[in-house]
C-alpha positions as CSV (number, residue, x, y, z in Angstrom):
1,X,112.4,-197.7,-264.1
2,X,112.0,-196.8,-260.4
3,X,109.6,-194.3,-259.3
4,X,110.6,-191.2,-257.3
5,X,109.3,-192.8,-254.0
6,X,111.1,-196.3,-254.7
7,X,114.5,-194.2,-255.5
8,X,114.1,-192.4,-252.2
9,X,113.5,-195.6,-250.2
10,X,116.3,-197.2,-251.9
11,X,118.7,-194.5,-250.6
12,X,117.5,-195.0,-246.9
13,X,120.7,-197.1,-246.0
14,X,123.0,-194.6,-247.4
15,X,121.4,-191.7,-245.5
16,X,121.3,-193.5,-242.2
17,X,124.9,-194.6,-242.5
18,X,125.8,-190.8,-243.2
19,X,123.8,-189.5,-240.2
20,X,125.7,-192.0,-237.9
21,X,128.9,-190.9,-239.4
22,X,128.0,-187.3,-238.9
23,X,127.3,-188.1,-235.1
24,X,130.5,-189.9,-234.5
25,X,132.5,-187.1,-236.2
26,X,130.8,-184.6,-234.1
27,X,131.5,-186.7,-230.9
28,X,135.1,-186.6,-232.0
29,X,135.1,-182.8,-232.3
30,X,133.6,-182.6,-228.8
31,X,135.9,-184.8,-227.1
32,X,139.1,-183.5,-228.7
33,X,137.9,-180.1,-227.9
34,X,137.4,-180.9,-224.3
35,X,140.8,-182.8,-223.9
36,X,142.7,-179.9,-225.5
37,X,140.9,-177.4,-223.4
38,X,139.8,-175.8,-226.8
39,X,136.3,-174.0,-225.7
40,X,135.8,-172.9,-229.3
41,X,135.9,-176.5,-230.7
42,X,134.0,-177.9,-227.6
43,X,131.0,-175.5,-227.9
44,X,130.9,-175.6,-231.9
45,X,131.3,-179.5,-231.7
46,X,128.1,-179.6,-229.4
47,X,126.3,-177.1,-231.7
48,X,126.8,-179.5,-234.7
49,X,124.1,-181.9,-233.2
50,X,121.5,-179.4,-234.0
51,X,120.3,-181.1,-237.3
52,X,118.8,-183.9,-235.3
53,X,116.3,-182.1,-233.3
54,X,115.6,-179.9,-236.3
55,X,114.6,-183.0,-238.4
56,X,112.6,-184.4,-235.5
57,X,110.7,-181.1,-235.0
58,X,110.2,-180.7,-238.8
59,X,108.7,-184.1,-239.3
60,X,106.5,-183.9,-236.1
61,X,105.3,-180.4,-236.9
62,X,104.3,-180.8,-240.5
63,X,103.6,-184.6,-240.2
64,X,105.9,-185.4,-243.1
65,X,107.4,-188.8,-244.0
66,X,111.1,-188.9,-244.2
67,X,112.7,-188.1,-247.5
68,X,116.1,-189.8,-247.3
69,X,117.7,-188.3,-250.4
70,X,116.7,-184.8,-249.1
71,X,118.0,-185.7,-245.6
72,X,121.5,-186.8,-247.1
73,X,121.9,-183.7,-249.1
74,X,121.4,-181.5,-245.9
75,X,123.6,-183.5,-243.7
76,X,126.3,-183.7,-246.4
77,X,126.3,-180.0,-247.0
78,X,126.0,-179.2,-243.2
79,X,129.0,-181.6,-242.7
80,X,131.1,-179.7,-245.0
81,X,130.2,-176.1,-243.8
82,X,129.9,-176.7,-240.0
83,X,131.7,-179.4,-238.5
84,X,134.6,-179.5,-241.1
85,X,134.5,-175.9,-242.2
86,X,133.8,-174.1,-239.0
87,X,134.4,-176.4,-236.0
88,X,137.6,-178.3,-237.5
89,X,138.6,-174.9,-239.1
90,X,138.9,-176.3,-242.5
91,X,138.0,-172.7,-243.8
92,X,141.5,-171.5,-242.3
93,X,143.5,-174.5,-243.0
94,X,142.7,-175.3,-246.5
95,X,142.7,-172.6,-249.2
96,X,139.6,-172.4,-251.3
97,X,137.6,-174.7,-249.1
98,X,135.0,-172.0,-248.2
99,X,134.5,-171.2,-251.8
100,X,133.6,-174.9,-252.3
101,X,131.1,-174.7,-249.6
102,X,129.6,-171.5,-250.7
103,X,129.3,-172.8,-254.2
104,X,127.6,-175.9,-252.8
105,X,125.1,-173.7,-250.8
106,X,123.9,-172.1,-254.0
107,X,123.1,-175.6,-255.3
108,X,121.6,-177.2,-252.1
109,X,119.6,-174.1,-251.2
110,X,118.3,-173.8,-254.6
111,X,117.1,-177.4,-254.3
112,X,115.3,-176.6,-251.0
113,X,113.9,-173.5,-252.5
114,X,112.2,-175.5,-255.3
115,X,110.8,-178.1,-252.7
116,X,109.4,-174.9,-251.0
117,X,108.0,-173.6,-254.2
118,X,106.2,-176.8,-255.0
119,X,104.8,-177.1,-251.6
120,X,103.3,-173.5,-252.0
121,X,101.9,-174.6,-255.2
122,X,100.6,-178.0,-254.0
123,X,97.1,-177.5,-255.0
124,X,98.0,-176.7,-258.7
125,X,99.0,-179.4,-261.0
126,X,102.5,-179.1,-262.6
127,X,101.3,-178.6,-265.9
128,X,99.6,-175.3,-264.9
129,X,102.9,-174.1,-263.3
130,X,104.8,-171.2,-264.7
131,X,108.4,-172.7,-265.0
132,X,110.0,-169.1,-265.2
133,X,108.2,-168.3,-262.0
134,X,109.5,-171.3,-260.6
135,X,113.1,-170.5,-261.8
136,X,113.0,-167.0,-260.5
137,X,111.6,-168.0,-257.1
138,X,114.3,-170.5,-256.5
139,X,117.1,-168.0,-257.8
140,X,116.0,-165.1,-255.4
141,X,115.5,-167.4,-252.6
142,X,118.9,-168.8,-252.8
143,X,120.5,-165.5,-253.2
144,X,118.6,-164.2,-250.2
145,X,119.8,-167.0,-248.3
146,X,123.4,-166.3,-249.4
147,X,123.1,-162.8,-247.9
148,X,121.8,-163.9,-244.6
149,X,124.7,-166.5,-244.5
150,X,127.0,-163.7,-244.7
151,X,125.2,-161.7,-242.1
152,X,125.5,-164.9,-239.9
153,X,129.2,-165.1,-240.5
154,X,129.6,-161.5,-239.6
155,X,127.6,-161.9,-236.2
156,X,129.7,-165.1,-235.6
157,X,132.7,-163.2,-236.1
158,X,131.7,-160.6,-233.7
159,X,130.9,-163.1,-231.0
160,X,134.0,-165.5,-231.3
161,X,136.5,-162.7,-232.1
162,X,137.5,-164.8,-235.4
163,X,137.8,-162.9,-238.6
164,X,135.5,-165.3,-240.5
165,X,135.0,-162.9,-243.5
166,X,138.7,-162.1,-243.7
167,X,137.8,-158.4,-243.5
168,X,141.3,-157.6,-242.0
169,X,143.0,-159.1,-245.1
170,X,140.7,-158.7,-248.1
171,X,138.2,-156.0,-246.9
172,X,134.9,-156.9,-248.5
173,X,136.4,-159.1,-251.3
174,X,136.1,-162.4,-249.3
175,X,132.4,-161.7,-248.9
176,X,131.7,-160.6,-252.3
177,X,133.5,-163.7,-253.7
178,X,131.3,-165.8,-251.4
179,X,128.3,-164.4,-252.9
180,X,129.6,-164.7,-256.4
181,X,130.4,-168.4,-256.1
182,X,127.0,-169.1,-254.4
183,X,125.4,-167.2,-257.5
184,X,127.4,-169.7,-259.7
185,X,125.9,-172.6,-257.6
186,X,122.6,-171.4,-257.9
187,X,122.8,-170.9,-261.8
188,X,124.1,-174.4,-262.0
189,X,121.0,-175.8,-260.4
190,X,118.3,-173.6,-262.5
191,X,118.6,-175.4,-265.6
192,X,117.5,-178.5,-263.9
193,X,114.1,-177.0,-263.1
194,X,112.7,-176.9,-266.7
195,X,114.0,-180.3,-267.0
196,X,112.2,-181.5,-263.8
197,X,108.9,-180.1,-265.3
198,X,109.5,-182.1,-268.5
199,X,109.8,-185.2,-266.4
200,X,113.5,-185.7,-266.5
201,X,115.4,-187.2,-263.5
202,X,118.6,-186.0,-261.8
203,X,119.7,-186.8,-258.3
204,X,118.9,-183.2,-256.9
205,X,115.5,-182.7,-258.2
206,X,115.0,-186.4,-257.8
207,X,115.4,-185.9,-254.2
208,X,112.8,-183.3,-254.3
209,X,110.4,-185.4,-256.2
210,X,110.8,-188.3,-253.8
211,X,110.2,-186.2,-250.7
212,X,107.2,-184.5,-252.2
213,X,105.6,-187.6,-253.8
214,X,106.0,-189.5,-250.5
215,X,104.1,-186.8,-248.7
216,X,101.4,-186.5,-251.5
217,X,102.5,-183.0,-252.3
218,X,103.7,-183.3,-256.1
219,X,102.6,-186.4,-258.0
220,X,103.8,-186.8,-261.6
221,X,104.2,-190.0,-263.9
222,X,107.7,-191.3,-264.4
């Protein structure tokens, strides 16, 4: 059986390949936008590269070692939500694509919220943690981000002139549905938290454990 750190290191080539693919697809969006004279696609395509300097600053600022499974999850979700959903306009072209993205946002934000909780509790052994407190922290953090995401969509709609929240056709229904599916995604993740504390493994909490253990923030026997 591999340790959390060994699993994370074994995932390195997958993550690096995904990040190269992300960069190439973003380049395609930029070039196709420029050739077609589509300023929206061109500008949004350039913006898709924000993850690279963001991770660089994150690792430099906090002196963290790279968590490859965590990086993969962030790039995977961002690819669906931003380059595909926003820039390539899959939200408008494929019915239900936005609901898939919002559901996954609940799952992946909950994963990041668990990471944050464990960092904040790093001075306490896992056995002393309150699992219900961890679950509540993750739940409310994820739903807070869901609300912020809707505010960002509303702001982006005002700036671009595009009805990203379908207000003209659905009123508040689209926004409420987005929040609901995000809630579902969050609730799907929450049962993994007690299992994580009992020493169980799954890819999502495994990504959390790999990142934290590589940085000496959460050690547990496996």
